[in-house]
C-alpha positions as a printed NumPy array, in Angstrom:
array([[ -9.123,  -4.727,   4.853],
       [ -8.459,  -7.726,   7.116],
       [ -5.42 ,  -8.591,   4.977],
       [ -3.966,  -5.116,   5.569],
       [ -4.573,  -5.411,   9.326],
       [ -2.768,  -8.756,   9.492],
       [  0.038,  -7.705,   7.132],
       [  3.56 ,  -6.822,   8.211],
       [  4.559,  -3.253,   8.924],
       [  6.5  ,  -3.17 ,   5.642],
       [  3.445,  -4.267,   3.671],
       [  1.274,  -1.731,   5.503],
       [  3.717,   1.071,   4.778],
       [  3.895,   0.096,   1.103],
       [  0.1  ,  -0.182,   0.783],
       [ -0.707,   3.093,   2.517],
       [  2.162,   4.944,   0.852],
       [  1.15 ,   3.55 ,  -2.542],
       [ -2.475,   4.555,  -1.971],
       [ -1.432,   8.041,  -0.862],
       [  0.956,   8.309,  -3.802],
       [ -1.773,   7.229,  -6.253],
       [ -4.276,   9.653,  -4.711],
       [ -1.809,  12.561,  -4.906],
       [ -0.895,  11.677,  -8.492],
       [ -4.532,  11.517,  -9.593],
       [ -5.335,  14.726,  -7.71 ],
       [ -2.338,  16.492,  -9.262],
       [ -3.323,  15.283, -12.718],
       [ -6.93 ,  16.414, -12.167],
       [ -5.817,  19.851, -10.946],
       [ -3.402,  20.125, -13.842],
       [ -6.049,  19.224, -16.397],
       [ -8.472,  21.683, -14.819],
       [ -5.912,  24.479, -14.763],
       [ -4.595,  23.778, -18.247],
       [ -8.104,  23.454, -19.644],
       [ -9.177,  26.724, -18.018],
       [ -6.028,  28.446, -19.229],
       [ -6.511,  26.974, -22.692],
       [-10.126,  28.074, -22.784],
       [ -9.209,  31.605, -21.716],
       [ -6.44 ,  31.712, -24.279],
       [ -8.797,  30.486, -26.966],
       [-11.366,  33.092, -25.944],
       [ -8.684,  35.776, -26.173],
       [ -7.611,  34.586, -29.604],
       [-11.227,  34.315, -30.71 ],
       [-11.92 ,  37.864, -29.476],
       [ -8.916,  39.193, -31.344],
       [ -9.981,  37.316, -34.452],
       [-13.523,  38.667, -34.245],
       [-12.191,  42.172, -33.76 ],
       [ -9.969,  41.694, -36.794],
       [-12.899,  40.388, -38.841],
       [-15.024,  43.36 , -37.779],
       [-12.25 ,  45.75 , -38.773],
       [-11.926,  43.992, -42.127],
       [-15.652,  44.132, -42.774],
       [-15.769,  47.786, -41.713],
       [-12.955,  48.497, -44.129],
       [-14.826,  46.699, -46.917],
       [-17.942,  48.783, -46.206],
       [-15.857,  51.967, -46.164],
       [-14.214,  51.119, -49.497],
       [-17.576,  50.369, -51.091],
       [-19.049,  53.596, -49.695],
       [-16.174,  55.719, -50.869],
       [-16.166,  54.218, -54.357],
       [-19.936,  54.534, -54.739],
       [-19.917,  58.075, -53.351],
       [-17.075,  59.047, -55.677],
       [-18.998,  57.869, -58.77 ],
       [-22.351,  59.292, -57.698],
       [-20.896,  62.63 , -56.659],
       [-19.373,  63.105, -60.08 ],
       [-20.599,  66.013, -62.228],
       [-22.098,  63.724, -64.85 ],
       [-24.199,  61.672, -62.44 ],
       [-25.375,  64.677, -60.461],
       [-26.275,  66.487, -63.686],
       [-28.365,  63.502, -64.769],
       [-30.057,  63.454, -61.382],
       [-30.898,  67.155, -61.634],
       [-32.198,  66.683, -65.168],
       [-34.398,  63.817, -64.087],
       [-35.816,  65.908, -61.28 ],
       [-36.771,  68.711, -63.719],
       [-37.112,  67.126, -67.19 ],
       [-37.045,  63.326, -66.969],
       [-35.664,  61.559, -70.044],
       [-34.805,  58.004, -71.015],
       [-31.248,  59.002, -71.86 ],
       [-30.656,  60.377, -68.342],
       [-32.194,  57.274, -66.801],
       [-29.944,  54.975, -68.82 ],
       [-26.923,  57.08 , -67.828],
       [-27.801,  56.84 , -64.196],
       [-28.331,  53.063, -64.373],
       [-24.972,  52.687, -66.146],
       [-23.299,  54.471, -63.231],
       [-25.1  ,  52.196, -60.79 ],
       [-23.939,  49.133, -62.736],
       [-20.329,  50.409, -62.592],
       [-20.648,  50.362, -58.811],
       [-21.663,  46.667, -58.852],
       [-18.51 ,  45.869, -60.792],
       [-16.333,  47.413, -58.084],
       [-16.661,  44.285, -55.941],
       [-18.164,  40.855, -56.414],
       [-19.696,  41.283, -52.951],
       [-22.168,  43.874, -54.349],
       [-25.328,  42.241, -55.646],
       [-27.427,  45.337, -56.455],
       [-27.4  ,  49.153, -56.247],
       [-30.632,  51.126, -55.814],
       [-31.056,  54.947, -55.931],
       [-34.164,  56.814, -54.776],
       [-34.397,  60.492, -55.793],
       [-36.229,  63.25 , -53.981],
       [-39.374,  62.564, -55.996],
       [-39.478,  58.976, -54.718],
       [-38.547,  57.469, -58.091],
       [-36.427,  54.277, -57.829],
       [-33.491,  53.371, -60.054],
       [-31.928,  49.951, -59.565],
       [-29.439,  47.657, -61.27 ],
       [-28.501,  44.077, -60.354],
       [-25.032,  42.657, -60.799],
       [-26.307,  40.767, -63.808],
       [-27.207,  44.105, -65.486],
       [-30.954,  43.726, -64.979],
       [-32.747,  46.941, -64.066],
       [-34.907,  46.554, -61.006],
       [-36.162,  50.035, -60.256],
       [-39.564,  49.297, -61.698],
       [-39.786,  46.028, -59.679],
       [-39.619,  47.665, -56.262],
       [-42.855,  48.865, -54.749],
       [-42.767,  52.362, -53.369],
       [-44.424,  51.264, -50.14 ],
       [-41.751,  48.602, -49.526],
       [-39.03 ,  51.117, -50.156],
       [-40.537,  53.582, -47.693],
       [-40.836,  50.961, -44.955],
       [-37.352,  49.712, -45.655],
       [-35.713,  53.127, -45.554],
       [-37.447,  54.121, -42.327],
       [-35.185,  51.701, -40.502],
       [-32.031,  53.516, -41.609],
       [-30.497,  56.434, -39.733],
       [-27.604,  57.386, -41.973],
       [-27.455,  61.194, -41.44 ],
       [-24.71 ,  61.907, -43.886],
       [-22.689,  58.747, -43.121],
       [-23.746,  55.259, -44.017],
       [-25.743,  52.66 , -42.14 ],
       [-25.987,  48.851, -42.376],
       [-29.364,  47.152, -42.282],
       [-29.711,  43.388, -41.749],
       [-32.263,  43.29 , -44.563],
       [-32.281,  43.63 , -48.332],
       [-34.792,  45.585, -50.37 ],
       [-34.702,  43.33 , -53.368],
       [-32.3  ,  40.401, -52.794],
       [-32.691,  37.423, -50.434],
       [-32.756,  38.936, -46.964],
       [-31.174,  35.803, -45.356],
       [-27.912,  36.178, -47.185],
       [-27.778,  39.899, -47.986],
       [-27.442,  43.129, -46.049],
       [-27.948,  46.713, -47.184],
       [-25.648,  49.727, -46.954],
       [-27.71 ,  52.929, -46.901],
       [-26.377,  56.489, -47.252],
       [-27.642,  59.807, -48.614],
       [-26.305,  61.481, -51.76 ],
       [-25.517,  65.204, -51.45 ],
       [-24.959,  67.871, -54.063],
       [-21.364,  68.887, -54.568],
       [-22.344,  72.504, -55.026],
       [-24.687,  73.313, -52.148],
       [-24.481,  70.018, -50.156],
       [-28.213,  69.608, -50.34 ],
       [-29.704,  66.122, -50.27 ],
       [-30.271,  64.677, -53.724],
       [-31.525,  61.185, -52.806],
       [-30.793,  57.938, -50.959],
       [-28.457,  55.131, -52.103],
       [-28.961,  51.489, -51.13 ],
       [-26.163,  48.982, -51.88 ],
       [-27.087,  45.352, -51.288],
       [-24.099,  43.235, -50.255],
       [-23.899,  39.423, -50.22 ],
       [-22.825,  38.164, -46.785],
       [-21.676,  34.869, -48.271],
       [-19.233,  36.641, -50.546],
       [-18.269,  39.078, -47.839],
       [-17.496,  36.124, -45.538],
       [-15.173,  34.691, -48.146],
       [-12.921,  37.689, -47.539],
       [-12.089,  36.41 , -44.05 ],
       [-12.541,  32.693, -44.828],
       [ -8.825,  32.01 , -44.456],
       [ -8.837,  33.575, -40.989],
       [-11.811,  31.456, -39.905],
       [-10.253,  28.325, -41.344],
       [ -6.913,  28.979, -39.66 ],
       [ -8.488,  29.04 , -36.196],
       [-11.333,  26.635, -37.04 ],
       [-13.853,  29.328, -36.1  ],
       [-17.509,  29.518, -36.944],
       [-19.22 ,  32.876, -36.394],
       [-22.687,  34.265, -35.949],
       [-23.47 ,  37.966, -36.438],
       [-26.453,  39.835, -35.016],
       [-27.392,  43.485, -34.999],
       [-28.346,  45.517, -31.942],
       [-31.978,  44.458, -32.326],
       [-31.084,  40.74 , -32.254],
       [-31.688,  40.18 , -35.974],
       [-29.399,  37.515, -37.405],
       [-27.125,  38.869, -40.111],
       [-25.016,  35.734, -40.464],
       [-25.773,  32.42 , -38.755],
       [-23.449,  29.569, -37.86 ],
       [-22.514,  27.254, -40.683],
       [-23.23 ,  24.27 , -38.432],
       [-26.274,  23.531, -36.326],
       [-26.278,  25.272, -32.89 ],
       [-26.56 ,  21.987, -30.941],
       [-23.231,  20.913, -32.362],
       [-21.605,  23.662, -30.289],
       [-23.388,  22.979, -27.019],
       [-20.676,  20.604, -25.775],
       [-17.007,  20.508, -26.379],
       [-16.694,  24.043, -27.795],
       [-15.24 ,  27.354, -26.719],
       [-17.802,  30.156, -27.165],
       [-16.605,  33.794, -27.385],
       [-18.662,  36.943, -27.852],
       [-17.728,  40.447, -29.015],
       [-20.04 ,  43.467, -29.316],
       [-18.69 ,  46.214, -31.606],
       [-20.292,  49.634, -32.012],
       [-19.212,  51.157, -35.329],
       [-20.12 ,  54.596, -36.655],
       [-22.622,  53.227, -39.102],
       [-23.841,  50.075, -37.299],
       [-23.584,  47.974, -34.121],
       [-23.032,  44.238, -34.4  ],
       [-22.546,  41.392, -31.925],
       [-20.198,  38.592, -32.95 ],
       [-20.419,  35.081, -31.494],
       [-17.653,  32.58 , -32.311],
       [-17.572,  28.834, -31.674],
       [-14.304,  26.892, -31.615],
       [-14.234,  23.103, -31.104],
       [-12.227,  22.049, -28.051],
       [-10.455,  19.578, -30.291],
       [ -8.736,  22.55 , -31.819],
       [ -7.619,  23.641, -28.39 ],
       [ -6.491,  20.112, -27.544],
       [ -4.398,  20.004, -30.696],
       [ -2.874,  23.357, -29.847],
       [ -1.813,  22.214, -26.368],
       [ -1.161,  18.552, -27.111],
       [  2.604,  18.942, -27.186],
       [  2.708,  20.873, -23.918],
       [  0.457,  18.262, -22.323],
       [  2.728,  15.462, -23.463],
       [  5.765,  17.236, -22.031],
       [  3.934,  17.922, -18.775],
       [  2.792,  14.303, -18.51 ],
       [  6.34 ,  13.074, -19.112],
       [  7.652,  15.4  , -16.401],
       [  4.873,  14.268, -14.057],
       [  5.663,  10.603, -14.766],
       [  9.383,  11.158, -14.132],
       [  8.666,  13.016, -10.89 ],
       [  6.293,  10.252,  -9.821],
       [  8.897,   7.557, -10.503],
       [ 11.583,   9.486,  -8.632],
       [  9.196,  10.081,  -5.726],
       [  8.16 ,   6.418,  -5.619],
       [ 11.798,   5.289,  -5.76 ],
       [ 12.68 ,   7.694,  -2.953],
       [  9.808,   6.429,  -0.817],
       [ 10.88 ,   2.83 ,  -1.475],
       [ 14.496,   3.564,  -0.487],
       [ 13.377,   5.318,   2.709],
       [ 11.013,   2.511,   3.691],
       [ 13.603,  -0.141,   2.834],
       [ 16.272,   1.691,   4.873],
       [ 13.874,   1.715,   7.823],
       [ 12.666,  -1.885,   7.495],
       [ 15.996,  -3.682,   6.904],
       [ 17.314,  -2.901,  10.434],
       [ 13.977,  -4.017,  11.878],
       [ 14.186,  -7.296,   9.921],
       [ 17.694,  -7.842,  11.301],
       [ 16.351,  -7.312,  14.814],
       [ 13.464,  -9.721,  14.183],
       [ 15.965, -12.333,  13.007],
       [ 18.056, -11.826,  16.135],
       [ 14.95 , -12.091,  18.328],
       [ 14.011, -15.344,  16.563],
       [ 17.448, -16.776,  17.337],
       [ 17.143, -15.52 ,  20.904],
       [ 13.901, -17.5  ,  21.104],
       [ 16.034, -20.598,  20.494],
       [ 17.796, -20.09 ,  23.869],
       [ 20.617, -18.146,  22.225],
       [ 21.285, -14.588,  23.339],
       [ 22.725, -12.642,  20.401],
       [ 23.724,  -8.994,  20.194],
       [ 22.143,  -7.104,  17.321],
       [ 23.946,  -4.837,  14.846],
       [ 21.336,  -2.857,  12.88 ],
       [ 23.984,  -1.101,  10.731],
       [ 21.97 ,   2.096,  10.714],
       [ 22.894,   5.718,  11.39 ],
       [ 19.337,   6.647,  12.379],
       [ 19.266,   8.003,  15.95 ],
       [ 16.135,   6.095,  17.002],
       [ 17.403,   2.798,  15.567],
       [ 20.785,   3.243,  17.315],
       [ 18.95 ,   3.832,  20.587],
       [ 16.852,   0.717,  19.957],
       [ 19.998,  -1.314,  19.218],
       [ 21.709,  -0.086,  22.395],
       [ 18.644,  -0.78 ,  24.549],
       [ 18.228,  -4.305,  23.128],
       [ 21.912,  -5.221,  23.605],
       [ 21.827,  -3.939,  27.192],
       [ 18.708,  -6.015,  27.791],
       [ 20.37 ,  -9.184,  26.426],
       [ 23.401,  -8.563,  28.668],
       [ 21.159,  -8.264,  31.723],
       [ 19.197, -11.374,  30.711],
       [ 22.422, -13.348,  30.217],
       [ 23.699, -12.369,  33.661],
       [ 20.32 , -13.204,  35.159],
       [ 20.334, -16.616,  33.48 ],
       [ 23.847, -17.327,  34.767],
       [ 22.719, -16.445,  38.275],
       [ 19.592, -18.612,  37.922],
       [ 21.698, -21.55 ,  36.673],
       [ 24.059, -21.187,  39.614],
       [ 21.138, -21.012,  42.021],
       [ 19.561, -24.077,  40.412],
       [ 22.804, -25.998,  40.809],
       [ 22.997, -25.065,  44.472],
       [ 19.332, -25.938,  44.897],
       [ 19.818, -29.306,  43.238],
       [ 22.821, -29.994,  45.459],
       [ 20.754, -29.133,  48.519],
       [ 17.913, -31.365,  47.331],
       [ 20.326, -34.27 ,  46.751],
       [ 21.765, -33.802,  50.189],
       [ 18.297, -33.624,  51.726],
       [ 17.14 , -36.78 ,  49.953],
       [ 20.298, -38.592,  50.967],
       [ 19.799, -37.422,  54.545],
       [ 16.278, -38.817,  54.414],
       [ 17.531, -42.217,  53.148],
       [ 20.521, -42.679,  55.49 ],
       [ 18.478, -42.816,  58.725],
       [ 16.134, -45.308,  57.08 ],
       [ 19.038, -47.62 ,  56.213],
       [ 20.663, -47.079,  59.611],
       [ 17.455, -48.092,  61.363],
       [ 17.199, -51.314,  59.375],
       [ 20.848, -52.254,  59.876],
       [ 20.873, -51.631,  63.611],
       [ 17.696, -53.614,  63.831],
       [ 19.472, -56.514,  62.071],
       [ 22.493, -56.338,  64.424],
       [ 20.167, -56.304,  67.407],
       [ 18.483, -59.427,  66.077],
       [ 21.869, -61.212,  65.791],
       [ 22.783, -60.329,  69.335],
       [ 19.428, -61.458,  70.647],
       [ 19.809, -64.81 ,  68.898],
       [ 23.255, -65.219,  70.522],
       [ 25.144, -64.99 ,  67.257],
       [ 27.872, -62.782,  68.659],
       [ 30.596, -63.62 ,  66.179],
       [ 28.302, -62.902,  63.271],
       [ 27.163, -59.721,  64.983],
       [ 30.8  , -58.668,  65.348],
       [ 31.396, -59.464,  61.69 ],
       [ 28.338, -57.457,  60.729],
       [ 29.434, -54.504,  62.834],
       [ 32.821, -54.563,  61.102],
       [ 31.215, -54.735,  57.669],
       [ 28.774, -52.059,  58.717],
       [ 31.65 , -49.808,  59.787],
       [ 33.342, -50.374,  56.429],
       [ 30.088, -49.56 ,  54.752],
       [ 29.792, -46.214,  56.524],
       [ 33.461, -45.447,  56.006],
       [ 32.93 , -45.85 ,  52.26 ],
       [ 29.681, -43.871,  52.267],
       [ 31.433, -40.917,  53.859],
       [ 33.71 , -40.742,  50.765],
       [ 35.567, -37.781,  52.25 ],
       [ 32.363, -35.69 ,  52.053],
       [ 31.809, -36.258,  48.323],
       [ 28.237, -36.659,  47.005],
       [ 29.388, -38.079,  43.675],
       [ 31.566, -41.158,  43.437],
       [ 32.557, -43.657,  40.77 ],
       [ 30.365, -46.614,  39.914],
       [ 33.177, -48.881,  41.191],
       [ 33.025, -47.269,  44.641],
       [ 29.209, -47.52 ,  44.606],
       [ 29.459, -51.298,  43.912],
       [ 31.901, -51.69 ,  46.822],
       [ 29.37 , -50.006,  49.15 ],
       [ 26.726, -52.432,  47.856],
       [ 29.075, -55.374,  48.525],
       [ 29.594, -54.245,  52.152],
       [ 25.861, -53.886,  52.517],
       [ 25.226, -57.369,  51.063],
       [ 27.744, -58.818,  53.556],
       [ 25.774, -57.253,  56.378],
       [ 22.437, -58.467,  55.001],
       [ 23.746, -61.865,  53.929],
       [ 24.623, -62.901,  57.5  ],
       [ 21.096, -62.291,  58.715],
       [ 19.183, -63.427,  55.602],
       [ 21.483, -66.187,  54.42 ],
       [ 18.54 , -68.403,  53.499],
       [ 16.574, -65.587,  51.907],
       [ 18.631, -64.675,  48.794],
       [ 21.714, -65.316,  46.781],
       [ 23.574, -62.761,  44.63 ],
       [ 24.512, -62.877,  40.941],
       [ 26.723, -60.302,  39.277],
       [ 27.233, -59.487,  35.559],
       [ 29.564, -56.483,  35.487],
       [ 31.641, -54.936,  32.668],
       [ 34.763, -53.707,  34.507],
       [ 35.545, -51.17 ,  31.758],
       [ 32.455, -49.152,  32.639],
       [ 33.03 , -48.67 ,  36.362],
       [ 34.789, -45.263,  36.26 ],
       [ 31.617, -43.371,  35.371],
       [ 30.417, -40.875,  38.004],
       [ 27.177, -41.61 ,  39.865],
       [ 25.445, -40.142,  42.93 ],
       [ 26.49 , -41.807,  46.164],
       [ 24.078, -44.466,  47.513],
       [ 22.409, -44.88 ,  44.125],
       [ 22.254, -48.711,  44.217],
       [ 22.174, -49.544,  47.918],
       [ 18.528, -48.428,  48.474],
       [ 17.511, -50.439,  45.385],
       [ 19.234, -53.561,  46.728],
       [ 17.695, -52.959,  50.144],
       [ 14.24 , -52.633,  48.604],
       [ 14.717, -55.845,  46.609],
       [ 15.691, -57.814,  49.755],
       [ 13.08 , -56.454,  52.166],
       [ 10.089, -56.05 ,  49.845],
       [ 10.824, -58.53 ,  47.082],
       [ 12.684, -61.579,  48.433],
       [ 11.832, -61.757,  52.173],
       [  8.043, -62.147,  51.626],
       [  8.734, -64.884,  49.049],
       [  8.972, -67.734,  51.61 ],
       [ 11.937, -69.424,  49.913],
       [ 15.389, -68.462,  48.725],
       [ 15.413, -66.057,  45.801],
       [ 17.997, -64.445,  43.527],
       [ 19.294, -60.877,  43.483],
       [ 21.089, -59.958,  40.253],
       [ 23.227, -56.872,  39.621],
       [ 24.107, -56.073,  35.995],
       [ 26.353, -53.351,  34.467],
       [ 26.601, -53.291,  30.658],
       [ 26.891, -50.97 ,  27.644],
       [ 23.555, -50.15 ,  25.97 ],
       [ 22.833, -49.631,  22.277],
       [ 21.99 , -45.945,  22.877],
       [ 25.488, -45.321,  24.282],
       [ 24.402, -45.114,  27.91 ],
       [ 25.446, -47.531,  30.683],
       [ 22.661, -49.756,  31.989],
       [ 22.852, -50.549,  35.709],
       [ 20.152, -53.082,  36.664],
       [ 19.037, -54.425,  40.041],
       [ 16.617, -57.364,  39.572],
       [ 15.001, -59.938,  41.836],
       [ 12.628, -62.849,  41.317],
       [ 10.567, -62.021,  44.423],
       [  6.908, -61.291,  44.968],
       [  6.812, -58.351,  42.569],
       [  4.324, -55.446,  42.514],
       [  1.061, -54.561,  40.917],
       [  0.753, -51.837,  38.283],
       [ -0.999, -49.557,  40.771],
       [  1.908, -49.909,  43.221],
       [  4.415, -49.026,  40.489],
       [  2.325, -46.003,  39.494],
       [  2.105, -44.827,  43.122],
       [  5.867, -45.138,  43.586],
       [  6.659, -43.226,  40.4  ],
       [  4.046, -40.531,  41.235],
       [  5.263, -40.135,  44.837],
       [  2.031, -41.369,  46.449],
       [  3.222, -42.814,  49.777],
       [ -0.147, -43.416,  51.388],
       [ -1.417, -46.017,  48.89 ],
       [  1.453, -48.414,  49.551],
       [  1.572, -47.788,  53.296],
       [  4.969, -46.129,  53.071],
       [  6.746, -49.314,  52.017],
       [  8.129, -47.675,  48.87 ],
       [  9.394, -44.514,  50.536],
       [ 13.074, -45.401,  50.158],
       [ 12.621, -46.604,  46.587],
       [ 10.594, -43.562,  45.575],
       [ 13.119, -41.131,  47.111],
       [ 15.999, -42.974,  45.486],
       [ 14.385, -42.808,  42.045],
       [ 13.614, -39.115,  42.557],
       [ 17.231, -38.427,  43.571],
       [ 18.622, -40.311,  40.563],
       [ 16.334, -38.43 ,  38.129],
       [ 17.292, -35.136,  39.728],
       [ 20.972, -35.926,  39.414],
       [ 20.887, -36.935,  35.754],
       [ 18.282, -34.255,  34.88 ],
       [ 16.055, -36.775,  33.086],
       [ 12.833, -38.278,  34.386],
       [ 13.206, -41.2  ,  31.965],
       [ 16.617, -42.318,  33.182],
       [ 15.011, -44.924,  35.536],
       [ 12.849, -47.793,  34.308],
       [ 10.781, -49.886,  36.74 ],
       [  9.245, -53.196,  35.626],
       [  7.448, -55.611,  37.924],
       [  4.784, -58.29 ,  37.87 ],
       [  3.175, -60.044,  40.821],
       [  4.985, -63.337,  41.689],
       [  7.522, -62.75 ,  38.936],
       [  9.857, -60.225,  40.519],
       [ 10.985, -56.641,  39.996],
       [ 13.607, -55.082,  37.716],
       [ 14.945, -51.553,  38.073],
       [ 17.311, -50.205,  35.381],
       [ 19.236, -46.927,  35.629],
       [ 20.492, -45.446,  32.327],
       [ 23.732, -43.801,  33.384],
       [ 25.342, -41.147,  31.207],
       [ 28.986, -40.303,  31.603],
       [ 28.208, -37.04 ,  33.359],
       [ 30.616, -35.771,  35.973],
       [ 28.028, -34.048,  38.203]])
C-alpha cells in the first residue's frame, strides 16, 4: 500500500484501473457462470420433464397394448365358454384350455412374466412365462389381500406389487373380465409385468440424455428405483420430478441427470462466450491504456519542461494535446513563464542598479578617508617648512584627483588604475621617503582589462600606513601584474612590513571593525567593493604573517563591468 501511495500518477492509474478491470472481469464471469448454469439447469429440467412425460406415455401405451391383447383373447367365445363350463361343471380339459390361453398372453410380450385368472368361485388359474402352472401355488388369502388394493372398475389398474413374482422388480396389471353376452363380471385378471424388461423399452431414451429415473406410486411405494446409489446424485446433478395421473394409475417420476452432461451440452457455447469475453477484455484494456497514455504523455512533457526550468532556464511547453483542460494548463503555464521571465529581467536590472549604487557608496566612503590622510601629509610638509615639496605634492595630488575623476566613470582600465597609484606613490614618497621603496613587475599586455576605479590605491595606502610605517626601518612595496594559470590576471600588492595575525585577517574579511580598532576599515571596504564588482567572494586573497609582511592578490577577469 505504501508503494502505491509513493508511486507516480501513471502507476496509480494503471494499478487502480487494472484492479477495477480485474474485479469487473471476475464479477462478469461469475454472473455469466451463474446465469448460464441456472439457464442450463432449467433447460435440463425442461428436457428431463419432457423425457419423463414421453416415458410415461410409452409405458401407458405398453400397458394399453397388453390390456387390449389380453382382453381380446379372454373375451373370445372359446375362453368364455371354458370359463362358464368351469363354473358349472369343472373339467381338466377346460382348465388346460384356459391355461393355454393364459400362456398365449405371456408370449405377446417378453415383458409379461405371468398371467393369473381368478373366477367368481375364487379358483385361481396361473401360468408363468416358462409354461409352469402356478394357480395351485397361490394361497387364496394372499390373493384376496392382493386384489383388495386394486380399484379397476371395468378399466385396468397398476399395482406396485406382484402376486407371485419378485415384488421388487415386477408390477401387476389388474382388470376384470366381462361376459360378451350380458356384460356380467366373469372374474379378475392379473398380469405380472417385469419392470426391468419394461425399462429396456425406453433404455435408448435414458441413455441418450444420461438419465436415471425413480418411479413411485401415489402411496410412496417404489416401483422402480435409481440404478445408482442416491448419494451419488446429491451433488452435481440436475433433479427433475413429474407426477402423472393416468386413468388406471398415478405415478411420480424422479429423474437425475449429472451436471457433467449439462456441461458437455453447453461446453461449446461457453468456449465461444469466453473467447468473446477475452476479446472484449483485451479491447477494453487496450482502450484504457491508450486513454491513460494520451493523458500522461502531455504531463510527462510538462514535468520535463519544469525540470529544465529548475535549471534556471525558462522554457515554453507544447503538450501537443487537443484536450481542453490540457490546452488550458499549457496556456496558463506559458503565461506564467512569460511573467516570471519579465520579473527576472526587472530584478536583474534592479540588482545592477543596486550594485552600482553600492559601489558608488563604498567609493564615497573611501575617498574622504584618503583625502584626510593626504591633506594631513601636506600639512605636515608645510609645518616642517618643506614648501617646495609641499608644492610638488599638491601638484601630484591634483593630478591624482584629476585621474580619479575619470570623466565620471566608475570603471577604468588597469593601466589608468596604475597611473593613479603612481601619482599617489609620488605624494606619499615625498613624506615617507625613508619608509619604503617601490618595486614593480608588470606585464604591459594585460593592462587594458577593466577594473573598478580606486581598486589598488587603498591597498597601497594600507600597506604603507599599517605595514611599513610601524616597521621602524625602510621596507619594500611590490606591485605585480601577471597572467595566472587559471586564465585570470593576478594583481598583487605586497609588503614586507609588520604583518597581521590570523584573527586580524579574519576580522577584516568578516567586516568586524571593532576588533582591529577601525584600522582595517579602508582595506575591508576595498575588498568588499572588489568582490561586489567581480561577483565572486573568492576573487581576493589575503595572506599575512606577523613580522613577515602582507600580500593581497586580486584575481581579475576580463569583465567589462
